[in-house]
N, C-alpha and C positions, 0 to 999 in steps of 0.2 A: 298644128302649125300656127304660129302667130308672128306678128311683126314686132313683138316686144323684144327688147334686148335680153341677152342671157341672164343678167342679174335679176331682172324683173320676173323672168320665168322661174328662176331658182327660188325666189321668195314665194311665188304663187304655188309651186310644187310643194315646198316645205309646209306652207300654211294648210294646204288641202291633203297633205300626206299622199301625194300622187305616186303610184307604184309603176309608172311607165315613163319612158323618155319623152320630153317635150321638145319640139323642133322650133327653131327660130328662123324666120325669113329675113331678119335684120342683118346687115344694113342694106342689102341689095334689093330686097323685095322681089326677087326673080320669080319665086313661086306664085306670089299674088299676081304678078304681071302675066305669067304663063297661063294662069287660070282665069285671066281677064276680069279680076275683081279689084284691081288697083285703080284708084281715082286720083287724079292730079289735084283736084280742088274739092275738099281739103285733101292733102296728101296722105291718104289712109286707104286701106282696103275696105270694100264692102264686107259686112258681117255675113259670111257664108260658111256653112258646114258641109263637107263632103264625106259621105260614107263610101269607103273604097274597100273592095273585097281582097282576098289573098292573091287573086290573079291580077290585081291592079285595075279592075273595072269599077267605075263609079256606079254605085247602086242607089245612091240617094243624094239629093241636094236640098239643103234647108237654108232658106234665105229669110232673115228678119233682122232689121236694125234695132228693134225695140224689145222683142220678146226673147230674152235669153233662155228661158226655160223651154221654149219651143225647140231650140237646137238640141239640147240634151235629150228631151223626151222623144223627139222624132228620130234622132240618130240611134237611140237605144232600141226603139221599135224596129227600125230597119235592120240593125245588127242582129236582133233576136230572130227576125224572119229569115236571115241568111243561115242561121245555125241549124 
């Protein structure tokens, strides 16, 4: 889930050849607000990755504004531990 508009997500998915649907929270940002990661100043969400299992339970939360590799590395580790 990102707050990027659909055209931006489409370009991102095409560039990386993503094989799964991407979800956009634009323009309402409801999900970001529901997960309490929305900031009013600047009007952007905090960079947080949630790993959610098939039952809808949050199994991991990764927070880092600067280390983008941390998000993918830790999310993959958590997902593998669930398998």
